[in-house]
C-alpha positions in Angstrom: 67.9 97.4 52.2 64.7 97.5 54.3 65.8 94.4 56.1 69.2 95.9 56.9 67.5 99.0 58.3 65.2 96.9 60.4 68.1 94.9 61.8 70.1 98.1 62.6 67.1 99.6 64.4 66.6 96.4 66.4 70.3 96.2 67.2 70.3 99.8 68.4 67.2 99.1 70.6 68.9 96.2 72.2 72.2 98.1 72.8 70.2 101.0 74.4 68.3 98.6 76.6 71.4 96.7 77.9 73.9 99.6 78.2 72.7 100.6 81.7 73.2 97.0 82.8 76.8 97.0 81.6 77.7 100.4 83.1 80.4 100.6 85.7 78.6 100.6 89.0 81.8 101.4 91.0 82.2 105.0 92.0 83.6 107.1 94.8 80.0 107.2 96.1 80.2 103.5 96.9 81.9 104.6 100.1 79.2 105.9 102.5 80.7 109.3 102.8 79.4 111.7 105.5 79.9 115.4 105.7 81.9 116.7 108.7 78.7 117.9 110.3 77.0 114.5 109.9 80.1 112.8 111.3 80.0 114.9 114.4 76.7 113.3 115.2 78.3 109.8 114.9 81.2 110.8 117.2 79.4 110.2 120.5 79.0 106.5 121.2 79.8 104.9 117.9 83.3 103.7 118.9 84.4 103.8 115.3 87.4 105.6 114.1 87.1 108.3 111.4 88.6 108.1 108.0 88.7 111.7 106.7 89.3 112.6 103.1 90.2 116.2 102.1 89.7 116.8 98.4 88.9 119.5 95.8 87.2 119.4 92.4 90.4 120.7 90.7 92.7 118.1 92.3 93.9 115.6 89.7 95.1 113.1 92.3 91.9 113.4 94.2 90.0 112.4 91.0 92.4 109.5 90.4 91.9 108.4 94.0 88.1 108.5 93.5 88.3 106.5 90.2 90.8 103.9 91.4 91.5 103.4 95.1 88.0 104.4 96.3 86.3 102.1 93.8 88.3 99.0 94.8 85.6 96.7 96.3 87.9 95.6 99.2 88.7 99.2 100.1 85.1 100.2 99.9 84.0 97.3 102.1 86.7 97.8 104.7 86.1 101.5 105.1 82.3 101.1 105.2 82.5 98.3 107.7 85.2 99.6 110.1 85.2 103.4 109.8 83.0 106.4 109.8 84.1 107.9 106.4 84.1 111.7 106.0 84.7 113.6 102.8 85.5 117.3 103.0 85.9 119.7 100.1 88.8 121.9 101.2 87.7 124.7 98.9 84.2 124.8 100.4 85.4 124.1 104.0 88.5 126.3 104.1 88.3 126.9 107.9 88.0 123.2 108.6 90.9 122.4 106.2 93.0 125.1 107.9 92.1 123.7 111.4 93.4 120.3 110.3 96.5 121.8 108.8 95.8 120.6 105.3 98.5 121.9 103.0 98.1 119.7 99.9 95.6 117.4 98.3 94.5 114.7 98.6 94.9 114.5 102.4 93.8 111.4 104.3 93.3 111.5 108.1 92.7 108.9 110.7 91.0 110.0 113.9 90.0 108.1 116.9 86.3 107.8 118.0 86.6 111.1 119.9 88.0 113.0 116.9 91.6 113.1 118.0 94.3 112.6 115.3 96.0 109.2 114.9 97.7 109.4 111.5 97.6 111.1 108.1 98.6 110.2 104.6 99.3 113.2 102.3 98.8 112.5 98.6 97.6 109.7 96.4 97.7 106.1 97.6 96.9 102.8 95.8 94.5 100.2 97.1 97.0 97.7 98.5 98.9 100.2 100.7 95.7 101.9 101.8 94.2 98.6 102.9 97.3 97.9 104.9 97.1 101.4 106.5 93.3 101.0 107.2 94.0 97.7 108.9 97.0 99.1 110.8 94.9 101.9 112.3 91.6 99.9 112.8 93.4 97.1 114.7 95.2 99.6 117.0 98.5 98.1 115.8 99.9 101.6 115.8 100.0 101.4 119.6 102.4 98.5 119.6 104.5 98.7 116.4 105.3 100.9 113.5 103.7 100.6 110.1 106.7 98.9 108.5 106.6 96.2 111.2 102.9 95.7 110.7 103.2 95.3 106.9 106.1 92.8 107.5 104.0 90.9 110.0 101.0 90.8 107.6 103.2 89.3 104.9 104.0 86.3 107.1 100.3 85.4 107.6 
């Protein structure tokens, strides 16, 4: 009985020691989100487009987006490499949400380097379609074709 207790204690110690190593490291924070104010400082001279994410704590699809799409390694890398990512809580920044005309959540916006609107995506979006949309906007393909044409063209590569 004493041996069993000792084995259980050792096993518990090992489990407690390695659990942090096994923890899921992916989170919405893997994207290098900035506040709107911080992003304004990046506006001048960076040349990067803005990826703006309006959300709220009570929004179930925002939570799903944060746990799925925004933890996809390819999405995280593409956003961090090619955009200035901005996260705005529409409940805390009501005037800002109103200025952008946000009517539902989540709401994704794409702005040029000067802060002018390019496109928006209202609602939840999975990783694959978001990657296509990120590439479509980043490569300025929206200037020469529509999104459907872009996706079709990407499928041929």
